[in-house]
C-alpha positions in Angstrom: 4.7 37.9 -7.6 2.7 36.8 -4.6 1.6 33.2 -4.5 -2.0 32.5 -5.5 -4.2 30.0 -3.6 -7.6 29.2 -5.1 -10.2 28.0 -2.6 -13.8 27.1 -3.2 -16.7 25.4 -1.4 -17.1 21.9 -2.7 -19.4 19.2 -1.2 -19.7 16.3 -3.7 -17.6 13.6 -5.2 -20.3 12.9 -7.8 -18.6 13.0 -11.2 -20.3 16.0 -12.8 -20.3 18.2 -9.7 -16.7 17.3 -8.9 -15.5 18.1 -12.4 -17.3 21.5 -12.2 -15.6 22.1 -8.9 -12.1 21.2 -10.1 -12.5 23.3 -13.2 -13.6 26.2 -11.1 -10.8 25.9 -8.6 -8.2 25.8 -11.4 -9.7 28.7 -13.4 -7.9 31.5 -11.5 -4.6 29.6 -12.1 -5.1 29.4 -15.8 -6.8 26.0 -15.9 -5.1 22.7 -16.4 -3.6 24.0 -19.6 -1.4 26.3 -17.6 0.4 23.2 -16.2 0.1 20.5 -18.8 1.2 20.6 -22.4 0.8 18.1 -25.3 2.9 15.0 -24.7 3.8 15.8 -21.0 4.2 12.7 -18.8 2.2 13.8 -15.7 2.5 12.1 -12.3 -0.6 12.3 -10.2 0.6 11.9 -6.6 -2.4 11.0 -4.3 -2.2 10.0 -0.7 -2.4 6.2 -0.8 -1.7 5.6 2.9 -3.4 2.3 3.6 -6.0 -0.1 2.3 -7.1 -1.1 5.8 -9.9 1.5 6.3 -11.4 2.1 2.9 -14.5 3.9 4.2 -12.7 6.3 6.6 -11.3 8.9 4.2 -7.7 7.9 4.8 -6.7 8.4 1.2 -7.3 10.8 -1.7 -10.6 9.8 -3.3 -10.3 8.0 -6.6 -13.0 10.3 -7.9 -10.7 13.2 -7.6 -7.8 11.4 -9.2 -10.0 10.3 -12.1 -11.3 13.9 -12.6 -7.8 15.3 -12.7 -6.6 12.5 -15.0 -9.4 13.2 -17.4 -8.4 16.9 -17.5 -4.8 16.0 -18.1 -5.8 13.7 -21.0 -7.9 16.4 -22.5 -4.9 18.8 -22.4 -2.8 16.3 -24.3 -0.9 14.9 -21.3 -0.1 11.3 -20.4 -1.2 10.8 -16.8 0.0 8.0 -14.5 -0.2 7.8 -10.7 1.9 6.4 -8.0 2.9 6.5 -4.3 5.0 4.7 -1.8 2.4 3.8 0.9 3.2 3.3 4.5 1.5 0.0 4.4 1.5 -2.3 1.4 2.0 -1.5 -2.3 0.6 1.3 -4.3 -1.4 -1.2 -6.4 -2.7 -3.0 -3.3 -3.8 0.2 -1.6 -5.4 1.6 -4.8 -7.3 -1.7 -5.2 -8.6 -1.7 -1.7 -9.8 1.9 -2.1 -11.8 1.4 -5.3 -9.3 2.7 -7.8 -9.4 -0.2 -10.2 -12.5 0.7 -12.2 -11.2 4.2 -12.9 -7.8 2.8 -13.8 -9.3 0.3 -16.3 -11.6 2.9 -17.9 -8.9 5.5 -18.4 -6.0 3.0 -18.9 -4.3 4.9 -16.1 -1.2 3.1 -15.0 0.0 2.9 -11.4 3.7 2.9 -10.6 5.6 1.7 -7.6 8.3 4.3 -6.7 12.0 3.5 -6.9 14.6 5.5 -5.3 17.6 7.4 -6.7 19.9 9.9 -5.0 19.4 13.6 -5.9 21.2 16.6 -4.5 18.9 18.7 -2.4 19.1 22.4 -1.6 20.3 21.6 1.9 23.5 19.6 2.3 22.0 18.2 5.6 19.7 16.0 3.5 21.7 15.1 0.5 21.4 11.4 1.4 17.7 11.5 0.6 16.5 8.9 -1.8 13.7 10.3 -3.9 11.4 8.7 -6.5 13.0 8.9 -9.9 9.5 8.6 -11.3 8.6 11.9 -9.6 11.8 13.7 -10.4 11.8 12.6 -14.1 8.1 13.3 -14.7 7.4 16.4 -16.9 4.7 17.5 -14.5 3.9 16.6 -10.9 0.4 17.2 -9.7 0.2 16.7 -5.9 -3.2 15.4 -4.6 -3.1 15.4 -0.8 -6.0 14.7 1.6 -6.7 17.0 4.5 -5.9 14.9 7.6 -4.9 15.2 11.2 -1.7 13.3 12.1 -0.7 11.8 15.4 3.0 12.6 14.8 3.0 15.8 12.8 -0.4 17.3 13.9 -1.5 17.8 10.3 -0.7 16.2 7.0 -1.3 18.5 3.9 0.5 19.2 0.7 4.1 19.2 1.9 3.7 16.0 4.0 2.0 14.2 1.1 5.3 14.4 -0.9 7.0 12.2 1.7 5.3 9.5 -0.4 8.0 10.3 -3.0 10.6 8.8 -0.6 10.5 5.1 -1.5 9.9 2.1 0.7 12.0 1.5 3.8 13.8 4.9 3.5 10.7 6.4 5.2 11.4 4.3 8.2 15.1 5.3 8.1 14.1 9.0 8.2 11.8 8.4 11.1 14.8 6.9 12.9 17.4 9.4 11.7 15.5 12.6 12.0 12.5 11.6 14.2 14.2 12.5 17.5 13.7 16.1 16.6 10.4 17.5 15.2 12.3 20.5 13.8 14.7 18.3 11.9 12.0 15.9 10.7 9.9 18.9 9.5 12.9 20.3 7.6 13.5 16.9 5.9 9.9 16.9 4.7 10.2 20.5 3.5 13.4 19.7 1.6 11.7 16.7 0.1 8.9 18.9 -1.1 11.3 21.5 -2.4 13.2 18.8 -4.4 10.1 17.3 -5.9 8.8 20.8 -6.6 5.2 19.9 -7.6 3.9 22.0 -10.5 0.4 22.0 -9.0 -1.2 21.0 -5.7 -5.0 20.2 -5.5 -6.0 19.4 -2.0 -8.9 17.2 -1.2 -10.8 18.7 1.7 -14.3 17.8 0.5 -14.3 15.2 3.2 -11.3 15.2 5.5 -10.0 12.9 8.2 -9.8 14.4 11.7 -8.7 13.3 15.2 -6.2 10.5 15.5 -5.0 10.4 11.9 -3.5 9.7 9.5 -5.7 6.5 9.7 -7.1 6.2 13.2 -9.4 9.1 13.1 -12.8 9.7 11.5 -14.2 11.3 8.4 -15.2 15.0 8.6 -17.3 16.9 6.0 -15.2 19.9 5.5 -16.4 21.1 2.1 -13.2 22.6 0.8 -11.2 22.2 -2.4 -8.0 24.1 -2.9 -5.4 24.5 -5.6 -2.1 26.3 -6.0 1.2 26.2 -7.8 2.9 26.8 -4.4 2.7 23.8 -2.1 3.9 25.9 0.9 1.3 28.6 0.3 -1.6 26.1 0.1 -0.6 24.6 3.4 -0.6 28.0 5.0 -4.1 28.6 3.7 -5.5 25.3 4.8 -4.1 25.8 8.3 -5.9 29.1 8.4 -9.1 27.4 7.3 -8.7 24.8 10.1 -7.6 27.4 12.7 -4.4 25.4 13.4 -1.3 27.4 14.4 1.7 26.8 12.2 4.1 26.3 15.2 2.1 23.1 16.0 2.8 21.6 12.6 6.5 20.7 12.0 6.3 21.0 8.2 4.7 24.5 8.5 7.1 25.6 11.2 10.1 24.4 9.1 8.8 26.1 6.0 8.6 29.4 7.9 12.1 29.0 9.3 13.5 28.3 5.9 11.7 31.3 4.4 9.6 29.2 2.0 6.1 29.7 3.6 4.5 33.1 2.8 2.6 34.9 5.5 -1.2 34.6 5.1 -1.4 38.3 4.2 1.0 37.8 1.4 -1.1 35.2 -0.4 -3.5 36.2 -3.2 -7.0 34.6 -2.9 -8.9 35.2 -6.1 -12.0 33.3 -5.0 -12.8 32.5 -1.4 -10.5 33.4 1.5 -9.8 31.1 4.5 -12.1 33.1 6.7 -15.0 32.3 4.3 -14.4 28.5 4.8 -13.4 28.7 8.5 -13.7 25.5 10.5 -13.2 26.4 14.2 -13.7 23.0 15.6 -11.4 20.7 13.6 -10.3 17.9 15.8 -6.5 17.4 16.2 -5.0 14.2 17.7 -5.8 13.6 21.3 -2.0 13.2 21.9 1.1 13.2 19.8 3.3 10.1 19.3 7.1 10.2 18.9 8.1 10.6 15.3 10.8 7.9 15.7 8.0 5.5 16.8 9.9 5.0 20.1 11.2 1.7 18.7 13.6 -0.4 20.7 17.3 0.3 20.3 18.0 -3.0 18.5 15.5 -2.2 15.8 16.9 1.3 15.3 20.4 -0.2 15.1 19.2 -2.5 12.4 17.9 0.4 10.3 21.0 2.4 10.9 23.3 -0.4 9.7 21.1 -1.2 6.8 21.2 2.3 5.4 24.5 3.7 6.6 26.1 3.2 3.2 23.6 5.7 1.8 25.1 8.4 4.0 28.7 7.5 3.2 28.2 7.5 -0.6 30.1 10.4 -2.2 28.3 13.4 -3.5 29.7 12.7 -7.0 27.2 9.8 -7.2 24.2 12.2 -6.8 22.2 13.8 -9.5 21.2 17.4 -9.2 17.6 18.3 -9.3 16.9 20.9 -12.0 
């Protein structure tokens, strides 16, 4: 069956309107009940990048996380949320971005991700450490923010799942794979394939354009999207933003690996990308090196710190079902 991407126009984070929008975007997919069953432990994976710019739309809005959590609870699920932020802790970033009232009202716990080795589809990336909290959850709902990115051009559904690589391992992968945008993109795709989110709901009501993921500015985009196929929803959002896939390492890698459908192969039961077209979305002014262009001594430190991860035998890894 062709992948389905549900797209709607959504312009408000006000609770009642947002709930109406989320219910509407999920309806063609069967609603939340198609993904969450009674007793399921459900990880909500927002983008919790940083607490440094709380008014600049650098993270997934707490209003969206709250709305999805409420729907999960109504379906009989047990939601929790977590991330491994680039800067600070998940709790610290959540607090800085206004998550605490929602967490208290819903008794919604936040978890700090801890790593465990899991065998990936590609042997080239079998030394990935992935969040056991994500792998062991019954359901993963991916909640990315639409943002430009100074290293990867755009960050959407696939890139958001890099947050399931815990702590300093992110820095290791920037060093190990960052010399090649192709390899880094493939690592992100393999991470997304291993996590295999059941549902992706993308927050494009207000995006973050320009020198993202944190140095740009908010942009009223007015888009909410949902799909069970994280690769398909990225294809659709790039079409909305008029951004070519070859400019985005995750999208280009997904195409090479045969995971990203062509736009014409996607079923759009509601609006199509052309109906939401944004022809003047701002990309970064210039791209930065993925490996941060760090001095050799720092790269050497990371290399020696994590070299044991690469040498550990495959017998120690757990397969991802």
